[in-house]
C-alpha angles and dihedrals in degrees: 000000000000116000093188115048125183089251091056092044091049090054094048091047089051091053090048089047092240123144111225119165143160119346093000089058092052093044095050091045090054093047094048090047090053090050094049093047089052089051088052089055091050090051090056092061114107107241102155091112097043118099114232114251133193093204135021093226125057104250134188131177110266105203131164122230114268099240125163115249140173116306134194120270121245090251091052093051093046088050091057093048116098090216131021143174104193125277089015139061111240118226132180116271111261100177125061115218 
């Protein structure tokens, strides 16, 4: 028994301001009907003893320690900048005043 008929799909498409006509209407109605029938099968599965999960794999944050390390010198950073006005890096204006 079809859950989604072309008439129902035409009404929903109208509400969503979509233009579905002819073969596309029948094709989408059949595809949506298949999807909803599969969802009905999934709803029939007994899950009362299954603990809810947010992910199928056990995950934990893998973070490195925040340890200080070597950094670039001011001269090296200024050497990488496309424009500079010592001791600063010059960037394009982004705010109008």
